[in-house]
DOMIMAR-831604 format. One record per residue (C-alpha): residue number from 1; x negated, y, z. Coordinates in steps of 0.2 Angstrom, whole numbers, plus 5000, padded with zeros to 4 digits. Example, Ala and Ser with C-alpha at 12.3 -4.5 7.8 and 13.67 -1.06 7.14 Angstrom:
2
> 1, 4938, 4978, 5039
> 2, 4932, 4995, 5036
END
This chain:
348
> 1, 5212, 5061, 5197
> 2, 5202, 5061, 5213
> 3, 5186, 5071, 5211
> 4, 5173, 5058, 5215
> 5, 5170, 5040, 5210
> 6, 5159, 5027, 5202
> 7, 5155, 5023, 5184
> 8, 5146, 5006, 5182
> 9, 5140, 5012, 5165
> 10, 5122, 5008, 5163
> 11, 5111, 4997, 5152
> 12, 5102, 4982, 5159
> 13, 5108, 4969, 5172
> 14, 5126, 4970, 5179
> 15, 5129, 4971, 5197
> 16, 5133, 4955, 5205
> 17, 5152, 4952, 5207
> 18, 5152, 4953, 5226
> 19, 5142, 4969, 5226
> 20, 5154, 4977, 5214
> 21, 5169, 4972, 5225
> 22, 5160, 4979, 5241
> 23, 5162, 4996, 5233
> 24, 5181, 4995, 5236
> 25, 5180, 4996, 5255
> 26, 5165, 5008, 5253
> 27, 5173, 5020, 5242
> 28, 5189, 5020, 5253
> 29, 5179, 5023, 5268
> 30, 5169, 5038, 5261
> 31, 5182, 5047, 5250
> 32, 5179, 5039, 5233
> 33, 5195, 5039, 5222
> 34, 5190, 5028, 5207
> 35, 5179, 5014, 5201
> 36, 5176, 5012, 5182
> 37, 5169, 4995, 5176
> 38, 5159, 4999, 5160
> 39, 5143, 4989, 5161
> 40, 5134, 4990, 5144
> 41, 5130, 4972, 5145
> 42, 5148, 4966, 5145
> 43, 5150, 4963, 5127
> 44, 5169, 4959, 5129
> 45, 5171, 4978, 5130
> 46, 5158, 4983, 5117
> 47, 5152, 4974, 5102
> 48, 5163, 4958, 5104
> 49, 5179, 4967, 5109
> 50, 5188, 4959, 5094
> 51, 5185, 4942, 5100
> 52, 5198, 4933, 5111
> 53, 5196, 4935, 5130
> 54, 5196, 4919, 5140
> 55, 5208, 4916, 5154
> 56, 5193, 4916, 5166
> 57, 5188, 4933, 5160
> 58, 5205, 4941, 5162
> 59, 5207, 4933, 5179
> 60, 5191, 4941, 5185
> 61, 5197, 4958, 5179
> 62, 5213, 4955, 5187
> 63, 5204, 4951, 5204
> 64, 5195, 4967, 5202
> 65, 5210, 4978, 5199
> 66, 5220, 4970, 5214
> 67, 5205, 4971, 5225
> 68, 5201, 4990, 5222
> 69, 5219, 4995, 5222
> 70, 5222, 4986, 5239
> 71, 5209, 4998, 5246
> 72, 5218, 5013, 5238
> 73, 5204, 5015, 5225
> 74, 5210, 5017, 5207
> 75, 5202, 5005, 5195
> 76, 5196, 5009, 5177
> 77, 5189, 5000, 5162
> 78, 5176, 5007, 5150
> 79, 5181, 5001, 5133
> 80, 5169, 5005, 5118
> 81, 5176, 4997, 5102
> 82, 5161, 4996, 5091
> 83, 5165, 4998, 5072
> 84, 5179, 5011, 5074
> 85, 5168, 5026, 5071
> 86, 5171, 5024, 5052
> 87, 5189, 5018, 5050
> 88, 5204, 5011, 5059
> 89, 5211, 4996, 5049
> 90, 5228, 4988, 5051
> 91, 5219, 4973, 5058
> 92, 5209, 4984, 5071
> 93, 5226, 4992, 5076
> 94, 5233, 4975, 5079
> 95, 5217, 4969, 5089
> 96, 5218, 4986, 5099
> 97, 5236, 4983, 5103
> 98, 5232, 4966, 5110
> 99, 5218, 4972, 5121
> 100, 5228, 4987, 5127
> 101, 5243, 4976, 5132
> 102, 5231, 4966, 5143
> 103, 5225, 4982, 5151
> 104, 5243, 4987, 5154
> 105, 5247, 4969, 5161
> 106, 5232, 4970, 5173
> 107, 5239, 4987, 5180
> 108, 5223, 4996, 5176
> 109, 5224, 5014, 5181
> 110, 5210, 5022, 5170
> 111, 5205, 5018, 5153
> 112, 5188, 5025, 5148
> 113, 5187, 5026, 5129
> 114, 5168, 5027, 5127
> 115, 5161, 5031, 5110
> 116, 5144, 5035, 5118
> 117, 5127, 5028, 5111
> 118, 5134, 5023, 5094
> 119, 5128, 5027, 5076
> 120, 5136, 5042, 5068
> 121, 5144, 5046, 5052
> 122, 5152, 5061, 5043
> 123, 5170, 5057, 5048
> 124, 5166, 5052, 5066
> 125, 5178, 5065, 5075
> 126, 5193, 5061, 5064
> 127, 5192, 5042, 5066
> 128, 5189, 5043, 5084
> 129, 5204, 5055, 5087
> 130, 5214, 5043, 5076
> 131, 5209, 5028, 5088
> 132, 5213, 5039, 5103
> 133, 5230, 5043, 5097
> 134, 5234, 5025, 5093
> 135, 5228, 5020, 5110
> 136, 5238, 5034, 5119
> 137, 5254, 5027, 5112
> 138, 5251, 5011, 5121
> 139, 5241, 5013, 5136
> 140, 5251, 5018, 5151
> 141, 5237, 5026, 5163
> 142, 5225, 5040, 5162
> 143, 5212, 5041, 5148
> 144, 5194, 5047, 5149
> 145, 5187, 5050, 5131
> 146, 5168, 5050, 5130
> 147, 5162, 5058, 5113
> 148, 5147, 5051, 5104
> 149, 5139, 5068, 5107
> 150, 5142, 5071, 5126
> 151, 5128, 5084, 5128
> 152, 5119, 5097, 5118
> 153, 5103, 5087, 5121
> 154, 5094, 5084, 5104
> 155, 5089, 5067, 5110
> 156, 5106, 5060, 5105
> 157, 5103, 5066, 5087
> 158, 5086, 5059, 5087
> 159, 5091, 5042, 5092
> 160, 5109, 5040, 5084
> 161, 5108, 5052, 5070
> 162, 5112, 5070, 5067
> 163, 5129, 5075, 5074
> 164, 5142, 5080, 5061
> 165, 5145, 5098, 5059
> 166, 5158, 5105, 5071
> 167, 5160, 5088, 5079
> 168, 5164, 5094, 5097
> 169, 5175, 5108, 5091
> 170, 5185, 5095, 5081
> 171, 5186, 5083, 5097
> 172, 5191, 5097, 5108
> 173, 5206, 5102, 5096
> 174, 5211, 5084, 5092
> 175, 5210, 5076, 5109
> 176, 5227, 5079, 5119
> 177, 5226, 5090, 5134
> 178, 5230, 5077, 5146
> 179, 5215, 5066, 5141
> 180, 5199, 5070, 5150
> 181, 5183, 5072, 5140
> 182, 5167, 5066, 5148
> 183, 5151, 5076, 5148
> 184, 5133, 5074, 5156
> 185, 5128, 5092, 5156
> 186, 5114, 5101, 5146
> 187, 5104, 5084, 5146
> 188, 5108, 5066, 5146
> 189, 5100, 5066, 5163
> 190, 5103, 5084, 5169
> 191, 5092, 5091, 5182
> 192, 5104, 5105, 5185
> 193, 5122, 5109, 5182
> 194, 5123, 5128, 5182
> 195, 5139, 5137, 5183
> 196, 5137, 5146, 5166
> 197, 5134, 5129, 5157
> 198, 5150, 5122, 5165
> 199, 5160, 5137, 5161
> 200, 5154, 5137, 5143
> 201, 5158, 5118, 5142
> 202, 5175, 5121, 5148
> 203, 5178, 5134, 5134
> 204, 5170, 5122, 5121
> 205, 5181, 5107, 5126
> 206, 5196, 5117, 5130
> 207, 5197, 5109, 5147
> 208, 5186, 5106, 5162
> 209, 5174, 5091, 5159
> 210, 5174, 5074, 5167
> 211, 5156, 5074, 5173
> 212, 5147, 5058, 5169
> 213, 5133, 5061, 5181
> 214, 5117, 5052, 5176
> 215, 5106, 5060, 5189
> 216, 5103, 5043, 5197
> 217, 5102, 5032, 5182
> 218, 5087, 5020, 5181
> 219, 5092, 5009, 5166
> 220, 5082, 5006, 5151
> 221, 5064, 5000, 5148
> 222, 5056, 5016, 5155
> 223, 5068, 5021, 5169
> 224, 5069, 5004, 5176
> 225, 5052, 5007, 5183
> 226, 5058, 5020, 5195
> 227, 5070, 5021, 5210
> 228, 5080, 5037, 5209
> 229, 5080, 5039, 5228
> 230, 5083, 5058, 5228
> 231, 5094, 5071, 5235
> 232, 5109, 5077, 5225
> 233, 5101, 5093, 5220
> 234, 5105, 5106, 5206
> 235, 5124, 5104, 5210
> 236, 5134, 5112, 5224
> 237, 5151, 5111, 5231
> 238, 5156, 5125, 5220
> 239, 5153, 5114, 5205
> 240, 5169, 5105, 5208
> 241, 5178, 5121, 5203
> 242, 5172, 5118, 5185
> 243, 5174, 5099, 5183
> 244, 5189, 5088, 5182
> 245, 5179, 5074, 5192
> 246, 5162, 5067, 5196
> 247, 5159, 5050, 5189
> 248, 5142, 5044, 5197
> 249, 5133, 5032, 5185
> 250, 5122, 5023, 5197
> 251, 5106, 5014, 5198
> 252, 5104, 4995, 5194
> 253, 5103, 4992, 5212
> 254, 5120, 4993, 5220
> 255, 5116, 4994, 5239
> 256, 5103, 5007, 5236
> 257, 5116, 5016, 5226
> 258, 5128, 5017, 5240
> 259, 5115, 5029, 5249
> 260, 5115, 5040, 5233
> 261, 5134, 5040, 5232
> 262, 5136, 5045, 5250
> 263, 5122, 5058, 5249
> 264, 5132, 5066, 5234
> 265, 5148, 5066, 5243
> 266, 5140, 5075, 5258
> 267, 5133, 5088, 5246
> 268, 5150, 5091, 5238
> 269, 5157, 5092, 5255
> 270, 5145, 5107, 5259
> 271, 5129, 5099, 5266
> 272, 5112, 5104, 5259
> 273, 5104, 5091, 5248
> 274, 5090, 5086, 5259
> 275, 5101, 5086, 5275
> 276, 5114, 5075, 5266
> 277, 5101, 5063, 5260
> 278, 5095, 5060, 5277
> 279, 5112, 5059, 5284
> 280, 5117, 5046, 5272
> 281, 5101, 5036, 5277
> 282, 5107, 5037, 5295
> 283, 5124, 5030, 5291
> 284, 5119, 5016, 5280
> 285, 5102, 5010, 5284
> 286, 5093, 5003, 5299
> 287, 5080, 5015, 5307
> 288, 5066, 5005, 5299
> 289, 5072, 5006, 5282
> 290, 5076, 5025, 5284
> 291, 5059, 5028, 5289
> 292, 5052, 5018, 5274
> 293, 5062, 5027, 5261
> 294, 5058, 5044, 5268
> 295, 5039, 5040, 5268
> 296, 5039, 5032, 5250
> 297, 5053, 5040, 5241
> 298, 5042, 5052, 5231
> 299, 5031, 5038, 5225
> 300, 5046, 5027, 5221
> 301, 5054, 5041, 5211
> 302, 5039, 5050, 5203
> 303, 5025, 5037, 5201
> 304, 5035, 5021, 5199
> 305, 5032, 5003, 5198
> 306, 5016, 5003, 5188
> 307, 5007, 5015, 5200
> 308, 5006, 5002, 5214
> 309, 4990, 4992, 5215
> 310, 4993, 4974, 5221
> 311, 4986, 4977, 5238
> 312, 4998, 4992, 5241
> 313, 5012, 4982, 5234
> 314, 5009, 4968, 5246
> 315, 5009, 4980, 5261
> 316, 5025, 4987, 5256
> 317, 5033, 4970, 5253
> 318, 5027, 4964, 5270
> 319, 5035, 4979, 5279
> 320, 5051, 4978, 5269
> 321, 5053, 4959, 5274
> 322, 5055, 4965, 5292
> 323, 5071, 4975, 5288
> 324, 5089, 4967, 5289
> 325, 5096, 4978, 5275
> 326, 5102, 4972, 5259
> 327, 5095, 4988, 5251
> 328, 5078, 4982, 5257
> 329, 5080, 4966, 5248
> 330, 5083, 4976, 5232
> 331, 5067, 4986, 5234
> 332, 5058, 4970, 5236
> 333, 5065, 4963, 5220
> 334, 5061, 4979, 5211
> 335, 5043, 4978, 5217
> 336, 5042, 4960, 5211
> 337, 5048, 4966, 5194
> 338, 5065, 4958, 5194
> 339, 5074, 4974, 5187
> 340, 5062, 4977, 5173
> 341, 5070, 4976, 5156
> 342, 5064, 4978, 5138
> 343, 5070, 4988, 5123
> 344, 5083, 4974, 5120
> 345, 5094, 4981, 5133
> 346, 5098, 4996, 5123
> 347, 5105, 4987, 5109
> 348, 5119, 4979, 5118
END
């Protein structure tokens, strides 16, 4: 697989269709190799995966596949079959085959079998491996497996239940070597990816991990109040030696996320984080918006939406309205509360 790409894998509002499609040309221009469509809000790929898919839905997936592939960008689907953590029934096998045949017919390059953010049980690893092996017999492309516990971060045990004993050791042994395993680092959102951690993870998983990079994620009822306009720090070009690929899970704001993708790409090409962030602003923003982001990024990142008084917000909105950038419109919408979500988004 190509080493850098996008995972649209967040909770909350999905990106508009045209914004999503714009990433095909963008990634092709700036060295991105793949795009994985996996929004938590698309119930067809999660809790309602057993239900029939309409012709319109399949047609929309096909248009995405064709569009990205026409720009030489691999297209993937993130599939999270809820209810398969305990057992795999004959009926489930039949429904899985039906969906996998659709994926094959569409020509999807990458299948993300994502078991993240689901409740646990004692036979979790064994059932998930059984599901994976059944899928592997049918799906023709590359598979990325995301375990339910994709980091040692204890927050997962707190939210979804204590991880079963030796869960990751069983996953590492049972998942075939040609299947990638997703990992977020020492935390769900890891401030740093140290070499020692990645080397230990490679030993644990018996392969280099596919980095599901959450540094920029701003989904959920708390994170939605912040814009993660920050340099790609705590990672270096040498990090690439210890991962299979970087899948950047972006912000809920697609145009602002392009700045962050390009900044990451420049760091992995060898630039320093602050230099790369400034460089990406030069390339993608008007001079006015670049200056605005550089002046306000710390407040947007660290203090957040609730910190702005109404008069301060009004001044920022008036200034942003003078910029032609689509990204400026996203900051306006964010300041106006249009990206705020409640805890219901986490139950999708």
